[in-house]
C-alpha positions as CSV (number, residue, x, y, z in Angstrom):
1,M,27.5,79.0,-58.6
2,R,27.9,75.2,-58.8
3,S,25.3,73.3,-60.6
4,T,23.7,70.2,-59.1
5,P,24.9,67.0,-60.8
6,V,22.3,65.2,-62.8
7,R,21.7,61.5,-61.8
8,R,21.4,59.3,-64.8
9,I,19.0,56.4,-64.7
10,R,20.7,53.4,-66.1
11,N,18.5,51.3,-68.4
12,F,19.1,47.5,-68.4
13,P,18.7,45.6,-71.5
14,S,15.4,43.7,-71.7
15,G,17.2,40.4,-71.7
16,Q,18.7,41.0,-68.3
17,R,15.4,41.9,-66.8
18,G,13.9,38.7,-68.1
19,A,16.7,36.6,-66.6
20,A,16.1,38.2,-63.2
21,L,12.5,37.3,-63.4
22,I,13.2,33.7,-64.3
23,L,15.6,33.4,-61.3
24,M,12.9,34.7,-58.9
25,V,10.4,32.3,-60.2
26,A,12.9,29.4,-59.9
27,I,13.6,30.3,-56.3
28,L,9.8,30.4,-55.6
29,I,9.3,27.0,-57.2
30,V,12.1,25.5,-55.2
31,G,10.6,26.9,-52.0
32,V,7.2,25.6,-52.8
33,A,8.6,22.2,-53.6
34,W,10.5,21.9,-50.3
35,S,7.3,22.9,-48.5
36,M,5.4,20.2,-50.3
37,I,8.1,17.6,-49.6
38,G,8.0,18.6,-45.9
39,A,4.2,18.4,-45.9
40,L,4.3,15.0,-47.7
41,G,6.8,13.8,-45.1
42,K,4.6,14.8,-42.3
43,A,1.5,13.2,-43.9
44,A,3.3,10.0,-44.6
45,P,5.4,9.0,-41.6
46,S,7.7,6.1,-41.9
47,H,6.9,2.6,-40.8
48,A,9.2,3.0,-37.8
49,E,7.4,6.1,-36.7
50,L,4.1,4.4,-37.0
51,D,5.3,1.4,-35.0
52,I,6.6,3.8,-32.3
53,R,3.2,5.5,-32.0
54,T,1.5,2.1,-31.8
55,A,4.0,0.8,-29.2
56,Q,3.3,3.9,-27.1
57,A,-0.5,3.3,-27.3
58,L,0.0,-0.3,-26.3
59,Q,2.2,0.7,-23.3
60,A,-0.4,3.3,-22.2
61,A,-3.1,0.6,-22.3
62,K,-0.9,-1.8,-20.3
63,R,-0.3,0.8,-17.6
64,A,-4.0,1.6,-17.5
65,L,-4.9,-2.1,-16.9
66,L,-2.2,-2.6,-14.2
67,G,-3.2,0.7,-12.5
68,Y,-6.9,-0.5,-12.6
69,V,-6.2,-3.8,-11.0
70,A,-3.9,-2.3,-8.4
71,Q,-6.5,0.4,-7.4
72,Y,-9.3,-2.1,-7.0
73,A,-7.1,-4.5,-5.0
74,A,-6.6,-1.7,-2.5
75,R,-10.3,-1.1,-1.9
76,T,-11.4,-2.7,1.3
77,N,-15.0,-3.0,-0.1
78,F,-13.8,-5.0,-3.1
79,D,-13.9,-8.7,-2.4
80,V,-11.9,-9.9,-5.4
81,P,-8.5,-8.2,-5.4
82,G,-6.7,-9.1,-8.7
83,R,-9.8,-9.3,-10.9
84,L,-9.4,-7.7,-14.3
85,P,-12.3,-6.0,-16.1
86,C,-14.1,-7.7,-19.0
87,P,-13.5,-6.4,-22.5
88,E,-15.9,-3.8,-23.9
89,S,-19.3,-5.3,-24.9
90,K,-19.4,-6.2,-28.6
91,N,-22.8,-4.4,-28.8
92,S,-21.7,-1.1,-27.3
93,I,-19.7,0.0,-30.4
94,G,-21.0,3.4,-31.5
95,D,-23.3,3.7,-28.5
96,P,-22.4,7.0,-26.8
97,N,-23.8,5.8,-23.5
98,N,-21.8,2.5,-23.3
99,E,-18.8,2.7,-25.6
100,G,-15.6,2.2,-23.7
101,Q,-17.3,0.5,-20.8
102,A,-16.4,-3.1,-19.8
103,A,-19.1,-5.6,-20.3
104,S,-21.0,-6.3,-17.1
105,S,-20.1,-10.0,-17.2
106,C,-17.9,-12.3,-19.2
107,S,-16.6,-15.9,-19.0
108,N,-14.1,-16.9,-16.4
109,T,-13.5,-20.3,-18.0
110,V,-12.6,-19.5,-21.6
111,P,-10.6,-16.6,-23.2
112,V,-12.6,-13.5,-23.9
113,V,-11.7,-10.8,-26.4
114,G,-13.1,-7.4,-27.3
115,R,-12.2,-3.8,-27.5
116,L,-10.2,-2.3,-24.7
117,P,-12.7,-0.8,-22.1
118,W,-10.9,2.5,-22.0
119,E,-13.7,4.4,-20.1
120,T,-13.8,1.8,-17.4
121,L,-10.1,2.1,-17.0
122,G,-10.4,5.8,-16.6
123,V,-8.4,6.9,-19.6
124,D,-9.0,8.5,-23.0
125,K,-9.8,6.3,-26.0
126,I,-6.5,4.8,-27.1
127,L,-5.9,4.4,-30.8
128,D,-3.0,2.8,-32.7
129,S,-1.1,4.7,-35.4
130,N,-3.7,3.8,-38.0
131,G,-6.5,5.3,-35.9
132,E,-7.9,1.8,-34.8
133,P,-9.1,1.3,-31.2
134,L,-7.1,-1.3,-29.3
135,W,-8.4,-4.7,-28.5
136,Y,-8.0,-6.7,-25.3
137,M,-7.9,-10.5,-24.6
138,L,-8.4,-11.8,-21.0
139,S,-7.2,-15.1,-19.6
140,P,-9.6,-17.6,-17.9
141,G,-9.4,-17.3,-14.2
142,F,-8.9,-13.5,-14.0
143,H,-12.5,-12.4,-13.9
144,P,-13.9,-14.6,-11.2
145,L,-17.0,-13.9,-9.2
146,P,-17.2,-15.1,-5.6
147,P,-16.7,-17.7,-4.4
148,S,-14.3,-18.6,-7.3
149,P,-10.8,-17.7,-6.0
150,I,-8.1,-15.6,-7.5
151,N,-4.6,-15.4,-6.1
152,F,-0.9,-15.7,-7.0
153,G,-1.5,-19.3,-8.0
154,T,-4.1,-18.5,-10.6
155,P,-2.4,-19.6,-13.9
156,A,-2.0,-17.3,-16.9
157,Q,-3.7,-19.2,-19.8
158,L,-3.1,-17.0,-22.8
159,S,-0.1,-17.2,-25.1
160,L,1.6,-14.3,-26.8
161,D,4.4,-15.6,-29.1
162,G,4.7,-18.7,-26.9
163,T,4.8,-16.8,-23.5
164,A,2.0,-17.3,-21.0
165,M,0.0,-14.1,-20.4
166,V,-2.8,-12.9,-18.1
167,A,-3.9,-10.4,-20.7
168,I,-3.0,-9.4,-24.2
169,I,-3.6,-5.9,-25.7
170,I,-3.7,-5.8,-29.5
171,A,-3.4,-3.0,-32.0
172,P,-5.1,-4.4,-35.2
173,G,-3.7,-1.8,-37.7
174,R,-5.4,-1.1,-41.0
175,A,-7.5,-3.6,-42.9
176,L,-5.2,-6.0,-44.8
177,D,-5.7,-8.1,-48.0
178,T,-3.2,-11.0,-47.9
179,L,-4.9,-13.1,-50.6
180,P,-2.6,-11.9,-53.3
181,V,0.6,-12.6,-51.3
182,I,2.5,-15.4,-52.9
183,G,3.3,-18.4,-50.7
184,T,1.9,-20.1,-47.6
185,P,1.2,-18.0,-44.5
186,I,3.4,-18.4,-41.5
187,T,2.1,-21.1,-39.1
188,G,-0.6,-19.5,-36.9
189,C,-1.7,-17.0,-39.6
190,N,-4.3,-17.1,-42.3
191,K,-4.9,-15.5,-45.7
192,V,-7.5,-12.9,-45.3
193,N,-9.2,-10.0,-47.1
194,Q,-10.3,-7.6,-44.4
195,T,-11.0,-4.9,-47.0
196,Q,-14.0,-6.7,-48.4
197,F,-16.1,-6.4,-45.3
198,S,-18.5,-3.5,-45.5
199,N,-19.8,-4.4,-42.0
200,R,-16.4,-4.6,-40.4
201,Y,-17.4,-1.9,-37.8
202,V,-21.0,-3.0,-37.4
203,P,-21.6,-4.6,-34.0
204,P,-21.2,-7.2,-32.8
205,L,-17.6,-6.9,-33.9
206,D,-15.9,-10.0,-35.2
207,P,-12.2,-10.2,-34.2
208,T,-11.3,-12.3,-37.3
209,K,-12.1,-9.2,-39.4
210,F,-9.3,-7.3,-37.5
211,F,-6.6,-10.0,-36.7
212,E,-4.6,-12.0,-39.1
213,C,-2.8,-14.4,-36.8
214,G,-3.5,-16.3,-33.6
215,D,-6.4,-18.4,-32.3
216,I,-8.8,-16.4,-30.1
217,V,-10.7,-19.5,-29.1
218,L,-7.6,-21.1,-27.6
219,G,-6.3,-17.7,-26.4
220,S,-3.1,-17.6,-28.4
221,F,-1.8,-14.7,-30.4
222,L,1.2,-14.2,-32.8
223,T,3.0,-11.1,-33.7
224,L,5.3,-11.0,-36.8
225,G,6.7,-7.5,-36.9
226,T,7.2,-6.3,-40.4
227,S,5.5,-9.0,-42.5
228,P,3.2,-9.2,-45.5
229,W,1.0,-11.6,-43.5
230,S,0.1,-9.4,-40.6
231,N,0.3,-5.8,-39.4
232,D,-1.0,-6.6,-35.9
233,R,1.0,-5.4,-32.9
234,A,0.5,-6.7,-29.3
235,I,1.8,-6.5,-25.8
236,G,1.0,-8.8,-22.9
237,I,0.7,-8.7,-19.1
238,T,2.5,-11.6,-17.4
239,A,1.5,-13.3,-14.2
240,A,4.5,-11.8,-12.5
241,E,3.6,-8.2,-13.6
242,W,0.0,-8.8,-12.5
243,A,1.2,-10.1,-9.1
244,D,3.6,-7.2,-8.6
245,A,0.7,-4.8,-9.3
246,I,-1.5,-6.1,-6.6
247,S,0.9,-7.4,-3.9
248,G,1.3,-4.0,-2.1
249,A,-2.4,-3.5,-1.9
250,V,-3.1,-7.1,-0.7
251,A,-0.4,-6.7,2.0
252,D,-1.9,-3.4,3.1
253,R,-5.3,-5.1,3.5
254,L,-3.6,-7.8,5.6
255,Q,-2.4,-5.0,7.9
256,R,-5.6,-3.0,7.9
257,T,-8.3,-5.7,8.0
258,V,-7.0,-9.2,8.5
259,A,-4.5,-8.6,11.4
260,P,-7.0,-6.5,13.5
261,V,-9.8,-9.0,13.0
262,L,-7.6,-11.9,14.1
263,A,-6.2,-10.0,17.0
264,G,-9.7,-9.2,18.3
265,W,-11.3,-12.6,17.6
266,D,-11.9,-13.4,21.3
267,Q,-13.7,-10.1,22.0
268,A,-15.7,-10.5,18.8
269,E,-16.7,-14.0,20.0
270,Y,-18.0,-12.6,23.3
271,T,-19.9,-9.8,21.4
272,A,-21.5,-12.4,19.1
273,R,-22.3,-15.1,21.6
274,G,-22.1,-13.7,25.1
275,K,-19.1,-15.9,26.0
276,S,-15.5,-16.4,25.0
277,W,-12.3,-18.1,26.2
278,G,-10.8,-14.9,27.4
279,V,-13.8,-13.1,28.9
280,T,-15.8,-16.1,30.3
281,H,-12.9,-18.3,31.4
282,V,-10.0,-15.9,31.6
283,L,-8.1,-18.1,29.1
284,P,-7.3,-15.7,26.2
285,Y,-5.1,-17.2,23.5
286,L,-4.1,-16.8,19.9
287,P,-4.1,-20.2,18.2
288,F,-1.0,-22.2,17.4
289,A,0.2,-22.3,13.8
290,S,-0.5,-25.2,11.4
291,T,2.8,-26.9,10.7
292,F,4.2,-25.6,7.4
293,S,3.7,-27.8,4.4
294,D,2.6,-27.4,0.8
295,P,-0.1,-24.7,1.1
296,A,-2.2,-26.4,-1.5
297,T,-2.6,-29.5,0.7
298,N,-2.2,-28.2,4.2
299,V,-5.0,-29.0,6.6
300,W,-5.0,-25.6,8.3
301,C,-5.4,-27.0,11.8
302,G,-3.1,-25.6,14.4
303,D,-0.6,-28.0,16.1
304,A,0.3,-27.9,19.8
305,N,3.4,-25.8,20.5
306,V,3.9,-24.9,16.8
307,R,4.3,-21.1,16.6
308,E,5.1,-20.5,13.0
309,G,3.8,-22.0,9.8
310,L,0.3,-21.4,8.2
311,L,-2.9,-19.9,9.6
312,P,-5.1,-22.3,11.5
313,I,-8.3,-21.2,9.8
314,A,-9.9,-24.6,9.1
315,T,-13.5,-25.0,10.1
316,Q,-15.1,-28.0,11.7
317,A,-16.6,-28.9,8.3
318,Q,-13.1,-28.8,6.7
319,G,-12.0,-31.6,9.0
320,C,-10.5,-29.8,12.0
321,T,-13.0,-31.2,14.4
322,N,-13.0,-30.2,18.1
323,D,-15.9,-32.3,19.5
324,W,-16.0,-33.3,23.2
325,S,-15.1,-36.8,24.2
326,G,-15.4,-37.7,27.8
327,S,-16.5,-39.9,30.7
328,V,-18.1,-39.7,34.1
329,S,-15.4,-39.3,36.7
330,L,-17.5,-39.0,39.9
331,V,-21.1,-39.8,40.8
332,S,-23.2,-39.7,44.0
333,G,-26.5,-41.7,44.4
334,L,-26.5,-42.6,40.6
335,T,-25.3,-45.1,38.2
336,S,-23.5,-43.8,35.1
337,L,-23.8,-45.0,31.5
338,P,-21.2,-44.4,28.8
339,C,-21.1,-40.9,27.3
340,T,-21.6,-40.8,23.5
341,N,-21.3,-38.2,20.7
342,A,-24.8,-37.3,19.7
343,G,-23.9,-35.1,16.8
344,A,-24.3,-31.6,18.2
345,Y,-23.4,-32.5,21.8
346,L,-21.8,-35.0,24.2
347,S,-24.6,-37.0,25.8
348,C,-24.2,-38.7,29.2
349,F,-27.0,-40.7,30.8
350,F,-27.5,-41.6,34.5
351,Q,-29.8,-44.0,36.3
352,N,-31.4,-43.6,39.6
353,L,-31.6,-47.1,41.0
354,L,-33.1,-46.5,44.4
355,G,-30.3,-44.1,45.2
356,T,-30.6,-41.5,47.9
357,P,-29.9,-37.8,47.7
358,P,-27.8,-35.8,47.2
359,F,-27.6,-36.8,43.5
360,S,-24.6,-35.4,41.6
361,A,-22.2,-36.3,38.9
362,R,-18.9,-35.0,37.4
363,I,-18.2,-35.3,33.7
364,T,-14.6,-34.7,32.4
365,A,-14.7,-33.8,28.7
366,T,-11.8,-33.1,26.3
367,A,-11.7,-31.4,22.9
368,L,-8.5,-31.8,20.9
369,R,-6.8,-28.9,19.1
370,I,-8.9,-26.2,20.6
371,A,-5.8,-24.1,21.2
372,G,-4.8,-24.5,17.6
373,S,-8.1,-23.2,16.1
374,Y,-10.7,-20.4,16.3
375,R,-13.5,-22.1,18.2
376,S,-16.3,-21.1,20.5
377,T,-16.5,-22.1,24.2
378,I,-19.3,-23.1,26.5
379,A,-20.7,-21.6,29.6
380,S,-22.6,-23.2,32.5
381,S,-25.9,-22.0,31.0
382,D,-25.3,-24.0,27.8
383,I,-25.4,-27.4,29.6
384,T,-28.7,-29.0,30.0
385,A,-29.6,-31.7,32.6
386,T,-33.0,-33.4,32.7
387,G,-34.7,-34.0,36.0
388,G,-34.2,-30.5,37.2
389,G,-30.4,-30.7,37.4
390,T,-28.2,-27.7,37.5
391,A,-24.7,-27.6,36.0
392,T,-21.5,-25.6,36.4
393,V,-18.4,-25.8,34.1
394,S,-14.8,-24.9,34.5
395,M,-12.4,-24.9,31.6
396,S,-8.6,-25.3,31.1
397,L,-6.3,-25.3,28.1
398,S,-3.1,-27.3,27.7
399,S,-0.1,-25.7,26.2
400,A,1.5,-29.1,25.8
401,T,-1.4,-30.7,23.8
402,G,-3.5,-27.8,22.7
403,A,-6.6,-29.6,24.1
404,A,-9.4,-28.0,26.1
405,T,-10.8,-29.7,29.2
406,A,-14.2,-29.1,30.6
407,I,-15.1,-30.2,34.1
408,V,-18.9,-30.3,34.3
409,D,-20.5,-30.7,37.8
410,V,-24.2,-31.5,37.9
411,S,-26.5,-31.8,40.9
412,W,-30.1,-32.8,41.1
413,P,-32.9,-32.3,43.6
414,P,-34.7,-35.2,45.5
415,G,-37.4,-37.0,43.5
416,L,-35.1,-37.7,40.6
417,P,-36.6,-39.8,37.7
418,S,-35.1,-43.2,37.0
419,L,-33.2,-42.0,33.9
420,V,-31.6,-38.5,33.4
421,E,-29.4,-37.0,30.6
422,V,-26.7,-34.3,30.6
423,R,-25.9,-32.6,27.3
424,V,-22.6,-30.8,26.7
425,P,-22.7,-28.8,23.4
426,H,-19.7,-29.2,21.1
427,P,-17.6,-26.1,20.4
428,L,-18.6,-24.3,17.2
429,D,-16.6,-22.3,14.7
430,A,-15.8,-19.0,16.1
431,A,-17.6,-15.9,14.7
432,V,-14.3,-14.6,13.3
433,L,-14.3,-17.3,10.6
434,S,-17.4,-15.7,9.1
435,D,-16.4,-12.1,9.7
436,P,-17.3,-10.1,6.5
437,Q,-13.9,-8.4,6.7
438,L,-12.1,-11.7,6.2
439,Q,-14.2,-13.1,3.3
440,W,-12.0,-11.5,0.6
441,F,-9.0,-13.2,2.2
442,L,-10.6,-16.6,2.8
443,N,-12.7,-16.9,-0.3
444,N,-9.7,-16.2,-2.5
445,N,-7.4,-18.6,-0.6
446,W,-4.9,-15.9,0.3
447,N,-4.1,-18.0,3.3
448,R,-2.1,-20.2,0.9
449,Y,0.3,-17.2,0.5
450,T,0.3,-16.0,4.1
451,Y,2.9,-17.1,6.6
452,Y,1.8,-17.0,10.3
453,A,3.9,-16.7,13.4
454,V,2.5,-16.3,16.9
455,A,4.5,-15.2,20.0
456,Q,5.0,-17.6,22.8
457,G,3.5,-15.1,25.3
458,V,0.0,-15.2,23.8
459,T,-0.6,-18.9,23.0
460,A,-2.4,-21.3,25.3
461,G,-1.0,-21.5,28.9
462,A,0.8,-18.1,28.6
463,T,0.2,-15.1,30.8
464,P,-0.5,-12.2,28.4
465,P,0.5,-9.8,27.3
466,C,3.8,-11.0,25.8
467,A,6.9,-9.3,27.0
468,G,10.6,-9.5,26.2
469,I,11.7,-12.8,24.6
470,T,8.2,-14.2,24.6
471,C,7.3,-11.6,21.8
472,L,8.2,-11.5,18.1
473,T,10.3,-8.8,16.5
474,A,9.4,-7.1,13.2
475,N,12.1,-4.8,11.9
476,G,11.9,-2.4,9.0
477,L,8.2,-1.7,9.1
478,S,6.7,1.8,8.9
479,D,5.5,1.1,12.5
480,T,6.2,4.0,14.8
481,G,5.8,1.8,17.9
482,N,8.0,-0.9,19.4
483,P,9.4,-3.4,16.8
484,N,9.9,-6.0,19.6
485,D,6.4,-6.3,21.0
486,K,4.6,-8.2,18.2
487,R,2.0,-10.8,19.3
488,F,1.8,-12.2,15.8
489,V,3.2,-11.6,12.4
490,L,1.7,-12.2,8.9
491,V,3.9,-12.4,5.9
492,L,2.4,-12.1,2.4
493,M,4.6,-14.7,0.6
494,G,4.9,-13.2,-2.9
495,R,5.1,-15.2,-6.1
496,A,7.9,-17.7,-6.4
497,L,11.2,-16.1,-7.1
498,A,13.7,-17.4,-9.6
499,T,15.7,-19.2,-6.8
500,Q,12.6,-20.8,-5.2
501,S,11.0,-24.1,-6.0
502,Q,7.3,-24.5,-5.3
503,P,5.3,-26.4,-4.1
504,S,7.4,-27.4,-1.2
505,N,7.2,-28.3,2.5
506,D,10.2,-26.0,3.2
507,P,9.2,-22.4,4.2
508,A,12.5,-21.1,2.8
509,Q,11.0,-21.7,-0.7
510,Y,8.4,-19.1,0.1
511,I,9.7,-16.5,2.4
512,E,12.9,-14.4,2.5
513,S,12.2,-12.1,5.5
514,H,12.7,-14.7,8.2
515,S,14.8,-17.7,9.3
516,F,12.7,-20.6,10.5
517,G,13.0,-21.1,14.3
518,T,13.9,-17.5,15.1
519,A,11.6,-14.7,16.5
520,V,12.8,-12.0,14.1
521,F,11.2,-10.8,10.8
522,S,12.7,-8.1,8.6
523,A,10.9,-6.1,6.1
524,S,12.8,-4.7,3.1
525,I,12.4,-3.2,-0.3
526,V,10.9,-5.5,-2.9
527,T,13.5,-6.6,-5.5
528,T,14.0,-9.6,-7.8
529,T,15.3,-11.5,-4.8
530,F,13.0,-10.4,-2.1
531,N,9.2,-10.0,-2.3
532,D,7.9,-10.6,1.2
533,R,5.5,-8.0,2.7
534,I,4.9,-8.0,6.4
535,A,2.0,-7.1,8.6
536,A,2.1,-7.3,12.4
537,C,0.1,-6.7,15.6
538,P,0.4,-4.4,17.5
539,F,1.1,-1.9,14.7
540,Q,0.7,1.9,14.6
541,Y,1.7,4.6,12.2
542,T,2.1,8.4,12.8
543,P,0.8,10.8,10.1
544,Q,1.9,14.4,9.7
545,S,-0.4,15.4,12.6
546,G,2.1,13.6,14.9
547,I,-0.7,11.7,16.6
548,P,-0.1,7.9,16.4
549,I,-3.0,5.9,14.8
550,P,-3.2,2.2,15.9
551,L,-4.0,-0.1,13.0
552,C,-3.8,-3.2,15.2
553,N,-3.9,-3.3,19.0
């Protein structure tokens, strides 16, 4: 019988056991040290990492501001497309009901500065890498209230490192004490000790307790990057970036509101006053264009036979007068006196010097530039004749001169007084010029950035509707109808491109989608060399339902 071997337990010397224990402790210490180093690294990011976080915060704020202005520009019930919000109220800090909301009002004539109104912008509160909320400086001119205008010509009056800006977003960083820094601060910066202010966060906030450089009164700001004099970081919005953000929305409103209102102006006139050129006299027309010239000085009165240029939207008060002037061309039993302009009407007097019935007179009156403007007309019932006279009127429009001619025939019964008067009311501004749907466009002078072309087939003397070569062509639109049947075209002339020189009397310095003197317009993708946006009438689009929806008839 074999015996089971006996296992012997080997005893290590006490010295070896101690060495093993020391090795285990060393490994543990090294592991803990590496963990602590990793934790310290995470708790103390590098300057580069901090700058990246701040840069991301500034970019997010810039996107929010541009998104805000683009969204509001597209709202047809918002009359000031392009207006930026005020900064947050200085007194709303710490107020849970108002913090993050733009102040209800702010100056439009001097730079304004305050915290970024993140809640008004519809975003979360944005902080820089030091946990500081962002600040926001707004240029004069970009928070107007009607009737102060805002458009592509509104100048950016802030300065960020010498570049003109519409708005500047600022990350203030931690409080700095630059008093101990040896030397003279860089021009534009000041020695400050922001750490001494116990009331730094007590409203109303003082920007000088957060910024080290720049002049908030003059609207200038300076960034230095890595510098002992400042830890501020900033980003700006240029006028070009602002314009690009709102251009699409403004062009869409041209198509959805301006074009339909202008197309239907004659019917609107009939609805408002009970008479119109098209309904009453069967003389429908779209007005001739105002000859293109520097939009800042153009008179906005249409010129005879001019079919492309600028919109003829001048009122009587703006100098585009259309009063009647005339004379008596035929009388019976009466003696005529000269006709005179009596302010609101043309006044013609007649004398009954022992004349015999029938008593009658014909007045021929002319109003210049009617066919190049939006004006009312007159009906027979508008003409008054003393002594019991009755009047009838017939109208005509000249395609050659753009003038309107009124032939007024008046007859009187027997027993006529010795002196009688006929009054012919002057044409008034058409109702379309005060249409609420156009006020955002007119009040903000968007007509200065809108090219207008009208088809030959719809101007004075034409037989509408236009057809064939008497219409305009607009290619490249999202229009699902016929591109060759356009009665008029509106082009939103974007901001001046690098190759364009403005102001100018040359339309080529403003538009890229059309060659002057042709009947063709071509829409295209907006690039650095093309920024026209086109609206036209008629225009329709077809949604997924497949049923065309007309936006302008």
